[in-house]
VEXBAFI-934352 format. One record per atom (N, C-alpha, C, CB): residue in three letters; x negated, y, z negated. Coordinates in steps of 0.2 Angstrom, whole numbers, plus 5000, padded with zeros to 4 digits. Each point is the difference from the previous one (the first is absolute). Last residue first. Glycine has a CB too. Layout:
<recs>
alaXYZ...
</recs>
This chain:
<recs>
unk487550795044unk499549954998unk499449995005unk501049944994unk501050205009unk499550034995unk499549954998unk500850084996unk501149885018unk499550035004unk499450034995unk500850035009unk500849764984unk500150075002unk499450025004unk500850024990unk500049764999unk499350034998unk500150085002unk499449895003unk502449955001unk500050034993unk499350044999unk500849914996unk499549955023unk500450065001unk499950044994unk500849955008unk498349844991unk499650055004unk500350065001unk499549905006unk501749934984unk499450034995unk499650045004unk500049894994unk501750015018unk500350054996unk499450034995unk501249945001unk498349895014unk500150065004unk500350054995unk500249945010unk499449844981unk499450045002unk500150065003unk499449895001unk502549984994unk499650024994unk499450045002unk500449904994unk500850015023unk500450054997unk499750024994unk501049955004unk498049875008unk500050065004unk500350064996unk499949935011unk500349854980unk499450034999unk499950075004unk499549884998unk502950054994unk499549975005unk499450034998unk500849985009unk501749974977unk499450045002unk499649975006unk499950034988unk502749995004unk499549945002unk499450045002unk500949915003unk500650244991unk500149954995unk499649945001unk501250034999unk497950215009unk500649965001unk500049944995unk499950035012unk499150214981unk499849945005unk500649965001unk498850004996unk501050274995unk500249934999unk499849965005unk500950044993unk498050204999unk500349965006unk500249934998unk499450085008unk499950184979unk500049935001unk500449985006unk500049994988unk499350245005unk500749984998unk500149925000unk500450115004unk497549995003unk500150024993unk500749984998unk499350105002unk499149845018unk500749984998unk500150024993unk500049905008unk497950145001unk500450015006unk500749984999unk499049975006unk499550024976unk499950065003unk500550015006unk498850024995unk502049784991unk499350025001unk500150085003unk499649885002unk501949874992unk500050074999unk499250025002unk500950004991unk501149785013unk499350025000unk500050084999unk499649905008unk502049864986unk500050075002unk499250025000unk501250034996unk500749755001unk499350025001unk500050075003unk499649885002unk502149914987unk500050075002unk499350025000unk501150034995unk500549725004unk499450044999unk500150085003unk499349895001unk502550064987unk499349995001unk500049945005unk499650034989unk502450165004unk499849935001unk499250015001unk501149965005unk500450234995unk500349964995unk499849935000unk501050075002unk498350215005unk499949935001unk500449964995unk498950025005unk500750234998unk500649975004unk499949935001unk500150115006unk498450034981unk499850005007unk500649965005unk498850004996unk501350044980unk499950065002unk499850005008unk499650034988unk500849775001unk500650045001unk499950075002unk500549934991unk497749915003unk500449985006unk500650055002unk499649884998unk499250164982unk499650015005unk500349985007unk499049984992unk502249974988unk500050075002unk499550025005unk500350024988unk499649765005unk500750015003unk500150075002unk500549914993unk497550034995unk500049985007unk500750015004unk499149924997unk500750134980unk499650045003unk500049985008unk499350024989unk501949854995unk500450075002unk499550045004unk500749994990unk499349745009unk499650064998unk500450065002unk498949935002unk501349774996unk500350075000unk499550054998unk501149954997unk497849845014unk500450014994unk500450075000unk499249924993unk499550035025unk500249934999unk500550004994unk498949955004unk499950235008unk500750004999unk500249934998unk500250105007unk497450054995unk500349945000unk500750004997unk498849954998unk499350225016unk500550004995unk500449935000unk500250125001unk497350005007unk500549955001unk500550004994unk499149935006unk498850225009unk500450004994unk500549945001unk499950134998unk497649975011unk500549955001unk500450004994unk499349935008unk499050265005unk500349974993unk500549955002unk499750114994unk498150015021unk500749964999unk500149984993unk499949965013unk498050144996unk500650055000unk500749975000unk499250085006unk498849784995unk499950054994unk500650055000unk498749985001unk501749785010unk499650065002unk500050044994unk500349995012unk500949804990unk499550014996unk499550065002unk500149874997unk501850055015unk500350024994unk499450014995unk501149945003unk498449995019unk500350065000unk500250034994unk500449975011unk498849804990unk499550055001unk500250075000unk499449925006unk502249914994unk499750004994unk499450065000unk500349884998unk500850075022unk500450044996unk499750004993unk501049975006unk497949905009unk500050075002unk500450044996unk499849965012unk500249804983unk499350044999unk500050075002unk499549895002unk502849994990unk499649995006unk499450054999unk500949975007unk501150024979unk499449964997unk499549985006unk500749964991unk501450165012unk499650044995unk499449964998unk501150054996unk500449855021unk499750075002unk499550034994unk501150025007unk500149764993unk499950015007unk499650075002unk501149935002unk499550004975unk499649945003unk499850025007unk500549924992unk501050234996unk499349994997unk499649955003unk500650034990unk501650015018unk499650065001unk499349994997unk501050075001unk500649764995unk499850005007unk499550065002unk501149945002unk499950054976unk499549955001unk499750005007unk500549934991unk501350215005unk499450034997unk499449955000unk500750064992unk501549875015unk499750045005unk499350034997unk501250035005unk500149844980unk499749965006unk499650055005unk500949914998unk499850134975unk500150035007unk499649965005unk500250124995unk499749864981unk500649965003unk500250035007unk500449984989unk497850114997unk499849935001unk500649975004unk499350004990unk500250265014unk500349964995unk499949925002unk500950094997unk498350205010unk500149935001unk500449964995unk499050005007unk499950245005unk500549984995unk500249935001unk500450124998unk497550065009unk500349935001unk500549984994unk498949975007unk499550255006unk500549984995unk500349935002unk500350124996unk497450055009unk500449955002unk500549974995unk499149975009unk499450274996unk500349964996unk500449955003unk500150094992unk497750105011unk500649965003unk500249954995unk499650025012unk499150224982unk499949935002unk500649985003unk499249984991unk500150244999unk500049995007unk499949935002unk499650115001unk500849984977unk499349995002unk499949985007unk499949964988unk502350085004unk499650064998unk499349995001unk500850024991unk500649805013unk500150055005unk499650074998unk501149955003unk499049874981unk499649985006unk500050055006unk500249884997unk501250164984unk499350004998unk499549985006unk500349984988unk502049995014unk499950075000unk499250014998unk501250034998unk499749755001unk500050035007unk499850075000unk500949925003unk499349984976unk499449985003unk500050025008unk500049904992unk501950164995unk499450044997unk499449975004unk500550024989unk501549875014unk500050065004unk499450044998unk501250005000unk498649744998unk500450054996unk499950065005unk499749964988unk499449765010unk500450055004unk500350054995unk500249925009unk497549934987unk500750004998unk500350065004unk499849954989unk498149935022unk500150044994unk500850014999unk498950065001unk499149775013unk500750034999unk500150034994unk500549915007unk497450015008unk500150024993unk500750035000unk498850014997unk500449805021unk500150074999unk500250014993unk500550015011unk499049785000unk499550034997unk500150074998unk499249925006unk502049845002unk500250074998unk499550034996unk501249975001unk498749805005unk500050045006unk500150074999unk500449905007unk499849944976unk499350015001unk499950045007unk499849894994unk502450134990unk499849965005unk499250025002unk501249995005unk500050044970unk499950045007unk499749955005unk499950114993unk501849804987unk499350025001unk499950035007unk499649914992unk502750104993unk499749965006unk499350035000unk501049985006unk500350024971unk500050045006unk499649965005unk500050114994unk501649864982unk499549975004unk499950045007unk500249894995unk501550144986unk499350034999unk499449975004unk500450024989unk502049935012unk499749974994unk499350024999unk500749905001unk500650165018unk500550024994unk499749974994unk501050005008unk497949965012unk499950074998unk500450024994unk499750035011unk500649755000unk499450014996unk499950074997unk499549915007unk502350005008unk500150014993unk499450014996unk500949925001unk499150035022unk500250074999unk500250014993unk500450015012unk499049784996unk499450044999unk500250074999unk499349925007unk502449934999unk499749984993unk499450054998unk500549885001unk500450125021unk500550034996unk499750004993unk501049985007unk497949895009unk499950075001unk500450044995unk499749985012unk500749794989unk499450024996unk499850075001unk499649885002unk502350055009unk500149994993unk499450024996unk500949915002unk499050075022unk500450064998unk500150004992unk500550015011unk498549804998unk499650065001unk500350064998unk499449945009unk502049874992unk499550004994unk499550055000unk500149885000unk501450105018unk500350034994unk499650004994unk501049955005unk498149965015unk500150075001unk500450034994unk500149995012unk499649784989unk499350034999unk500150085000unk499449905005unk502549975001unk499849994993unk499450044998unk500649895000unk499950085023unk500450054997unk499950014992unk500949985009unk498049855003unk499750075002unk500450054996unk499649955011unk501249834987unk499450014996unk499750075001unk499849885000unk502150055013unk500250014993unk499450024996unk501049925001unk498650015021unk500250074999unk500250024993unk500449995012unk499049794993unk499450045000unk500250084999unk499449915008unk502349934994unk499749994994unk499350054999unk500549885000unk500650105021unk500450044995unk499850004993unk501049985007unk498149895012unk499750064999unk500450054995unk499649985012unk501249804995unk499550004994unk499750074999unk499749885003unk502650145009unk499549945000unk499550014994unk500149995013unk502250145002unk499649984994unk499649945001unk501050044994unk499350135027unk500449954996unk499749984993unk500549965011unk499050285001unk499949935001unk500449964996unk498850025002unk502050225005unk499549984996unk500049925001unk500250094992unk501450065018unk499449985004unk499449974996unk500450095008unk501750014983unk500149935003unk499449985004unk501350025000unk498950204992unk499849964994unk500149925003unk500350094991unk500350095023unk499350004999unk499849954995unk500050125003unk502349915002unk499649955005unk499350014999unk500950015008unk500750144981unk499849944996unk499649955005unk501050024992unk499650245009unk499849955005unk499749934996unk499750095009unk501250094979unk500450025006unk499849945005unk500050124998unk498949874981unk500749994999unk500450015007unk499950044988unk497850005012unk500249935000unk500749994999unk498949974996unk500450255003unk499949975006unk500249935001unk499150095002unk500850024977unk500650015003unk500049975008unk500250104992unk497949894994unk500549954998unk500650015003unk499550004989unk498850165016unk499849935003unk500549954998unk498850035000unk501650194991unk500149995007unk499849935003unk499850135001unk500149984976unk500449945001unk500149995008unk500650024989unk498250165002unk499749944998unk500449945001unk499550074991unk501350145015unk499449995004unk499749934998unk499850135001unk502149954988unk500249985007unk499449985003unk501050075000unk498750034979unk500349935000unk500249975006unk500450034989unk498850195010unk499549964998unk500249935000unk499550094993unk502250075010unk499649995006unk499449964999unk500350115004unk501049954978unk500449955004unk499649995006unk501150044996unk498050124990unk499949934997unk500449955004unk499850054989unk500550175017unk499349985002unk499949934997unk499650125001unk502449994994unk500049985007unk499349985002unk500850095002unk499549984975unk500449945002unk500049985007unk500750024991unk498350185003unk499649954997unk500449935001unk499650084991unk501450125016unk499549985004unk499649944998unk499950125003unk501849974983unk500349965006unk499449985005unk501150074999unk498350064982unk500249934998unk500349975007unk500250034988unk498050165016unk500750004997unk500149924999unk500450115004unk497149934998unk500550035003unk500749994996unk499449975011unk498449944984unk500050074998unk500650035004unk498750004999unk500849775003unk499950014993unk500050074998unk499449894999unk500650045024unk500649974996unk500050024993unk500149915008unk498050145006unk500650045001unk500649984996unk499550025012unk498649844986unk499950074997unk500650055002unk498749985001unk501449815009unk500149994992unk499950074997unk499749885000unk499750105023unk500849994999unk500150004993unk500149945010unk497650074996unk500450065002unk500750004998unk499250015009unk499549794988unk499950054995unk500350075001unk498949944999unk501349885017unk500449984994unk499950064995unk499949885002unk498950115019unk500650025000unk500450004994unk500049975012unk498049874988unk500150065004unk500750015001unk498949975006unk500849904972unk499849995007unk500050075004unk500549884999unk499350024975unk500250065003unk499750005008unk499950064989unk500949764989unk499650015006unk500250075003unk500049885003unk500950004977unk499350034999unk499750025006unk499949934990unk502449985011unk499950064997unk499350034998unk501149984996unk499849805013unk499750055005unk499950074997unk500649945009unk500349864980unk499349995001unk499750065005unk500249874998unk502150134997unk499650014993unk499349995002unk501049974993unk500549985024unk500050074999unk499550024994unk501250015005unk499249765000unk499650035005unk499950084999unk500349915008unk501349974979unk499449994998unk499450035004unk500549894995unk501850125012unk499950044994unk499349994998unk501250004997unk499449855020unk500050075002unk499850054995unk500849975009unk499749814984unk499450015004unk499850075003unk500249875002unk501950084987unk499550024996unk499349995003unk500749964991unk501249985022unk500050074998unk499550024995unk501250005001unk498949785005unk499750045006unk500150084998unk500349905008unk500649944977unk499349995000unk499750055006unk500149884995unk502350105003unk499750054995unk499249995000unk501049984993unk500749905021unk499650055002unk499650054995unk500850005010unk500349734993unk500050064996unk499550055003unk500349934990unk500149855019unk500550055002unk499950064996unk500749915004unk497149935000unk500750004998unk500550055002unk499549954990unk497850105009unk500549965003unk500650004997unk499149935004unk499150144980unk499949995007unk500649965003unk498750014998unk500750144978unk500549965004unk499850005007unk500950034992unk498050094989unk499749945003unk500549965004unk499250004991unk501450214997unk499450015005unk499749945003unk499750094992unk502149884993unk500250045006unk499450025004unk501050054994unk498649844986unk500349965005unk500250045006unk500449934990unk498750194993unk499549965003unk500349955005unk499350014990unk502150134996unk499750045005unk499549955004unk500150114994unk501949774993unk499450044999unk499750035006unk499749934991unk502249915007unk500150064997unk499550054999unk500949944995unk499049835015unk500350055005unk500250074996unk500449905006unk497849904991unk500350044996unk500450055004unk499249984990unk499149855017unk500749974999unk500450044995unk499649895003unk497950095012unk500450044997unk500749974999unk499350105004unk498549754998unk500550035004unk500450054996unk500049905008unk497349994991unk500750004997unk500450045005unk499649994988unk498249955018unk499949984993unk500750004997unk498950054999unk500450005024unk500449954999unk499949984992unk499949965012unk499250235001unk499549945000unk500449944997unk499150084997unk502150125006unk499749985006unk499549945000unk500250125004unk500649974976unk500649975003unk499849985007unk500850074994unk497750054993unk500149944997unk500549965004unk499650044989unk500050185017unk499549965002unk500149934997unk499250105000unk502350064994unk500149995007unk499449955002unk500550125002unk499449964976unk500549955001unk500249995007unk500550044990unk497950125006unk499749944997unk500649955001unk499250064992unk501450165013unk499649975005unk499749934998unk499750125004unk501550004980unk500549975005unk499649975006unk500850094997unk498050014985unk500349944998unk500549975005unk500050044989unk498950175014unk499549955000unk500449934999unk499150084997unk502250115001unk499849995007unk499549945000unk500350125003unk500249964976unk500649975003unk499949985007unk500750064992unk497650064997unk500049944997unk500649965003unk499550044990unk500350195016unk499549965003unk500049924997unk499350105001unk502250064989unk500249995007unk499449955004unk500650115000unk498949964978unk500649955000unk500249995007unk500450044989unk497950125007unk499849934999unk500649955000unk499050054994unk500850195019unk500349974995unk499849934999unk501050085001unk498450075017unk499650024994unk500349974994unk499750115006unk501349865015unk499449955000unk499550034994unk500149975012unk501850154995unk500349954996unk499449954999unk501250015004unk498750185010unk499750014993unk500349944996unk500050135001unk500349935024unk499649944997unk499850004993unk499650005011unk501050235000unk500149945004unk499649944997unk500350065010unk500850184978unk499449975004unk500249935002unk499250074993unk501850164992unk500149955004unk499449985004unk501250045001unk499450084974unk499750005006unk500149945004unk499150064994unk502850054989unk499449965000unk499650005007unk500549924991unk501750185001unk499450045000unk499449964999unk500650094996unk501749835006unk499850014993unk499350045000unk500649894997unk500550075024unk500550034996unk499850014992unk500949965008unk497749925007unk500050075002unk500550044996unk499749975012unk500249794985unk499450044998unk500050075001unk499449895002unk502449985007unk500050014993unk499450034997unk500749905000unk499350055023unk500550064998unk500050014993unk500649975010unk498149854998unk499750065001unk500450064998unk499349955009unk501649844990unk499650004995unk499650075001unk499849884999unk501750065018unk500350024994unk499650014994unk500949935004unk498150005016unk500350075001unk500350024994unk500149985012unk499249794989unk499550054999unk500250075000unk499249915005unk502349935001unk499950004992unk499450054999unk500549884999unk500050085023unk500550054997unk499950004993unk500849975009unk497849895002unk499850075002unk500650044997unk499449975010unk501049814988unk499550014996unk499850075001unk499649885000unk502050045014unk500350014993unk499450024996unk501049915002unk498450035019unk500450065000unk500250024993unk500349985012unk498749804992unk499650065001unk500350074999unk499349925008unk502149894991unk499650004994unk499550065001unk500149874998unk501250085020unk500450034995unk499650014994unk501049955005unk498049935012unk500150075002unk500450044995unk499949975012unk500049794986unk499350034998unk500050085002unk499549895001unk502449995005unk500050004992unk499350034998unk500849904999unk499550065024unk500450054998unk500050014992unk500749995011unk498349834998unk499650065001unk500450064999unk499349945008unk501749854989unk499450004996unk499750075001unk499949875001unk501950085013unk500250024993unk499450004996unk501149945002unk498549995020unk500250075000unk500250024993unk500449995012unk499149784991unk499450055000unk500250075000unk499449915006unk502449944996unk499649994993unk499450055000unk500549884999unk500750105021unk500450044996unk499650004993unk501149975006unk498049905011unk499950075001unk500350044995unk499949985012unk499349784981unk500550035005unk499950075001unk500849914997unk498049904990unk499750065004unk500550035005unk498849954998unk500849874979unk500550035004unk499750065003unk500949974993unk497849914992unk500349965005unk500450035005unk499949914991unk498050214995unk500749984999unk500249955006unk500350114994unk497550005003unk500149944995unk500849994999unk498950034995unk500250145020unk499749945002unk500249944996unk499150065005unk501550174991unk500349985006unk499849935001unk500050125005unk499149994976unk500849994999unk500349975007unk500050094991unk497749975009unk500149944997unk500849984999unk498950014994unk500450205013unk499849955005unk500249934998unk499150085005unk501050104980unk500650005004unk499949955006unk500250124997unk498049914988unk500649974996unk500649995005unk499550044989unk498650085018unk499949935001unk500549964996unk498850035000unk501450204999unk500149985007unk499949935001unk499650115004unk499849984975unk500749995001unk500249995007unk500250084991unk497549965004unk500349944996unk500749995001unk499150014992unk499950195017unk499949935004unk500249944996unk499050065005unk501150184988unk500649975002unk499949935003unk500550115002unk497750044991unk500550004994unk500649955002unk499650124996unk498649955020unk499949944996unk500549994994unk498850015003unk502050115019unk499550024995unk499949944996unk500450125000unk501249915019unk499349985002unk499550014994unk500350035012unk502050034987unk500049935001unk499349975002unk501250025003unk499250224994unk500049964993unk500049935001unk500550094995unk499950065023unk499349984999unk499949974994unk499750105006unk502549984999unk499849955004unk499349974999unk500850055008unk499950154981unk500349944997unk499949935004unk500950074996unk498350145012unk499749984994unk500349944997unk499750124998unk501449975020unk499349975002unk499649984994unk500050075010unk502150044986unk500149945004unk499449975002unk501050045004unk498850174986unk500249954995unk500249935003unk500550104994unk498950085020unk499449984996unk500249954995unk499550115002unk502249995010unk499649955005unk499449984996unk500450065010unk500950104979unk500449945000unk499649955005unk501150064998unk498150155001unk499849974993unk500449935000unk499950114994unk500550035024unk499449985001unk499849964993unk499750105008unk502450004994unk500049945004unk499349985001unk500950045006unk499550164981unk500249944997unk499949945004unk500850074994unk497550135010unk500749995001unk500249934997unk500050075010unk498050064978unk500149965006unk500849995001unk498949944999unk499950174982unk500350045005unk500249965007unk499450104995unk499449814986unk500850014999unk500350045005unk499849984988unk497849975010unk500449965005unk500850014999unk499049925002unk499350174983unk500050035007unk500549975005unk498850044997unk501849924977unk499449995004unk500150045007unk499849894995unk501350194982unk500149955005unk499450005004unk501350035000unk499250044973unk499750015006unk500249955005unk499050044994unk502550074987unk499649955001unk499750005007unk500749934992unk500050304998unk500349945002unk499549955001unk500850075006unk498850124975unk499949995007unk500449935002unk498950065000unk501550124979unk499949935002unk499950005008unk500749964990unk498550264996unk500649965000unk499849935002unk500750105003unk497950134987unk500049935003unk500749975000unk498749994998unk500750285001unk500249944996unk500149945004unk500650084992unk497750135014unk500649975001unk500249954994unk499850015013unk498750224996unk500149964995unk500649965001unk499350074992unk498850055026unk500750004997unk500049954994unk500550045011unk497950105010unk500049974993unk500750004998unk498850034997unk499949985028unk500650024996unk500049964993unk500750035011unk497750065013unk500149954995unk500650034995unk498849965000unk499750065026unk500650024996unk500149954994unk500550065010unk497849925008unk499850064996unk500650024995unk499250035009unk501149735001unk499550055003unk499850054995unk500549985011unk501349924979unk500049985007unk499550055004unk501249955000unk499749954973unk499650045004unk500149985008unk499250034991unk501749964981unk500149975006unk499750055005unk501049934997unk498950014975unk499850055006unk500149965006unk499250074993unk501849904980unk499749985006unk499950055005unk500549894999unk500450034974unk499850065005unk499649975005unk500050084991unk502049814992unk499449995004unk499850065004unk500249885000unk501550004979unk499850065004unk499449995003unk500750084992unk501249735000unk499450044998unk499950055005unk499549904995unk502249945007unk500250054996unk499450044997unk501049944997unk498449825013unk500650045001unk500250054994unk500449905007unk497849934995unk499850075001unk500750045001unk498849985004unk500349784984unk500550035004unk499950075000unk500849914998unk497049944998unk500750014997unk500550045005unk499450014989unk498649825020unk500150074997unk500750004997unk499350055009unk498949744994unk500650035002unk500250064997unk500449895001unk497050074999unk500649955000unk500650035002unk499549954990unk498350165007unk500149965006unk500549955000unk498850025002unk500650144980unk499649945000unk500149965007unk500249994987unk500950215009unk499350024999unk499649945000unk500350104994unk502049875018unk499950034994unk499250015000unk501049954994unk500250055029unk499949954995unk499950044994unk499449925007unk501550115020unk500050024994unk499849944995unk500850105002unk499249995026unk500049944995unk499950034993unk499649925009unk501550215012unk499450014996unk500149944995unk499950125001unk501149995024unk500149954994unk499449994997unk500849945006unk500550245011unk499449984997unk500249954994unk499450115003unk501750025021unk500149954994unk499349984997unk501249965004unk500150245014unk499449974997unk500249964994unk499350105004unk502050015020unk500049974993unk499349974998unk501349975002unk499550135019unk499950054995unk500049984993unk500650075008unk498849755010unk500350075002unk499950054995unk500949945006unk498249874985unk500549985005unk500450065002unk500149884995unk497550034990unk500450055003unk500549985005unk499050084998unk499549844978unk500349985007unk500450055002unk500049884996unk497950054984unk500550055004unk500249975006unk499450104995unk499649834980unk500049975007unk500550055003unk499749874997unk498650174981unk500750005003unk499949975007unk500450104993unk498149844985unk500050045006unk500650005004unk498849985001unk501449974973unk499549985005unk500150045006unk500049884997unk500550164976unk500350005007unk499449985005unk500850094997unk499849884975unk499550005005unk500350005007unk499149954993unk501650104979unk500249985007unk499450015005unk501350024997unk498950054979unk500049935000unk500249975007unk500250004987unk500450255011unk499749974994unk500149925001unk500150104992unk499950065029unk500549994995unk499649954995unk501050015008unk498150185013unk500049944995unk500649994996unk498850015000unk501250115025unk499750014993unk500149944996unk500450125001unk499349885027unk500549994994unk499650034993unk500649905006unk499450135023unk499650004994unk500550004994unk499050065006unk500949905023unk500450004994unk499549994994unk501049955006unk499250125023unk499749974995unk500450014993unk498950035006unk501149985024unk500350014994unk499549974994unk501249995005unk498850105021unk499549974996unk500250004992unk499150035009unk502650025009unk499449995004unk499449964996unk500350115006unk502649934994unk499449994996unk499449995005unk500749964990unk501950185013unk499649945000unk499450004996unk500449985011unk501450194990unk499450015005unk499649935001unk500050124997unk501849894987unk500350015007unk499450015005unk501050054995unk499049814983unk499750065002unk500250015007unk499150004992unk501349834984unk500150025007unk499850075001unk501049925000unk498549864981unk500050075002unk500250015007unk499250034991unk500449784987unk500350015006unk500150075001unk500649895000unk498149924983unk500150075002unk500250015007unk499150034991unk500649774989unk500250015007unk500150085000unk500549885002unk498249924982unk500350065000unk500150025007unk499450044989unk500349714997unk499950055006unk500350064999unk499949905007unk500249894979unk499450005002unk499850065006unk500049884997unk502550074998unk499549974997unk499349995003unk500949934996unk500550285010unk500349935000unk499449964997unk500850025010unk500050264992unk499549954998unk500449935001unk499450084992unk500650205019unk500349944997unk499549954998unk501050025007unk499450255003unk499549954997unk500449954996unk499250094999unk501250115022unk500349964995unk499449954998unk501250015006unk499550235010unk499449964997unk500449964994unk499150095003unk501350085021unk500349964995unk499449964997unk501250005005unk498350175010unk500750015000unk500449964995unk499950035012unk497450064988unk500549955001unk500750025000unk499249924995unk499050245003unk499749945004unk500549955002unk498950024995unk501650184991unk499850025007unk499749945004unk499950114996unk499949954976unk500549985005unk499850025007unk500950014991unk497750034991unk500549974996unk500649975004unk499750084991unk497649935016unk500650044999unk500549974996unk499850055011unk497449934989unk500649975001unk500650044999unk499549894997unk498050205010unk500449984993unk500749975002unk499350094994unk499150005022unk500049934999unk500349984993unk498949995007unk500950235001unk500449975005unk500049934999unk499850095008unk498750054980unk500750004997unk500549975004unk499750104995unk498149925013unk500049954994unk500750004997unk498850024998unk500850135020unk500049935002unk500049954994unk499350045010unk500650194985unk500749995003unk500049925003unk500150125003unk497849974988unk500549994995unk500749985003unk499450084993unk498949975021unk499849934997unk500649994995unk498750015002unk501350205008unk500249955005unk499949934997unk499750075010unk499750124978unk500750005000unk500249945005unk500050124998unk497749964995unk500349944998unk500749995001unk499150004992unk499750205014unk499749955003unk500249934998unk499050075001unk501850134990unk500449995006unk499649945004unk500450125001unk499849944972unk499550005005unk500349975007unk499149984991unk502350044989unk499750065002unk499550015005unk500150024988unk502149825005unk499350005003unk499750065001unk500249895005unk501850034978unk499950045006unk499250005001unk501050084997unk501149764989unk499350035001unk500050045006unk499549904994unk502550034989unk499950015008unk499350035001unk501350025001unk500149834979unk499550045002unk499950015007unk499449974990unk502449954988unk499950005007unk499450055002unk501249975003unk499949874975unk499850075002unk499849995008unk499650044988unk501449824987unk500050015008unk499850075002unk501049925000unk498149924979unk500450065001unk500150015008unk499650054988unk499149784999unk500649985004unk500550065001unk499949894995unk497250085002unk500650034997unk500649975004unk499550104996unk497649935003unk500549954999unk500750024997unk499049925000unk498850215014unk500550004994unk500549955001unk499850124999unk497649965011unk500649965000unk500450004994unk499449935008unk498750255006unk500249964994unk500649965001unk499550084993unk498450105019unk500649955001unk500149964994unk499850005012
</recs>
């Protein structure tokens, strides 16, 4: 036997002379991939950080598999396969050979083998453009997503992000002399208008980003130092005013509008609602994440409709008082206790200003020290790290967080830093990966995008029992984390 290297085309039809080996030879040749016959349609597309292979087969899929040929300076991770009827979709995370962001693969040629059981098909495809990924919940009926948006917006009123503004609104009722029903109704309707107008402004901003092909995400304005500084300054001015250090007297400025309490002017109450919306954007409450994820990946009319539903949901308590102003009239009569209230509200505002100021530290190179309660060895998050751990039959716990995310802090202190969870994350077969989205990061944005996510916190668990990963709820519980880690172990462990 000899080998000859040549590019000359030729065809060889071997003949098996020994009948004893004919059966083995036929069985081996039967495993050679076919050129056609497996799929009815096949399409290969690319979107940032991800290759998408879509195929249909009339007979359906029983045990599909996908094998990709190499492309220079490109690494393909393990495909994630999903079957729906006769349709198979495989998503393959892509990086360059250094594990960084991959080059654009559109218009490149790729040879792949698609298999189902004992049948395989080899083909060479030109990579096109894949549609932007939509999350699994994008298939929910529109009315269900609207309900989630309404509930998510309502829950925002209970989040720590908005508590200072609720206190401010309470003060606006108690500290004014006029408490007629009509006046209270106008105040709260003005605040409702401010909330809804702000959500519509956010929808317009997201629309512009989409039309200019920018990535969409929830709360990313808190990655901007100028925005954080402005918010901290406004909260500090609120606090100083409530402590009686000075009064706002500049009707032409934004600060005056935000600080207008009482009187016949409604602009102050409008801007209170708008300000509440801005403070709510770093929060990802239950139901909110699903609604926003659908909104940012759906059609533009759907985006606007869901942002309107978010605004209506958040403004519901304010609207209730506008409809029933008698609720506000049940508040106690003015007295010395009002001075105490002003100071409490001032402390709330001051606390918010200090918290916002601390968010500026990462922009100047300062990083927060690790909590003494957190003994887990967190490694940097990457697709390559996940696939490497899975190849070693280990479990992976992913935590994508940000310093400006209040819900992330709640998850950290109430769940992730508890002794039993810390012990579970330090098991020898568990790899803990953390992605910090405090500052802009294309890698983390792409990581979230490929999973249909647009906000933090985001937690996911992988393992032999969960090779495709399982996302955890927005608000973590110890049971959810521990049970999912146990599930990820699989029966092979």
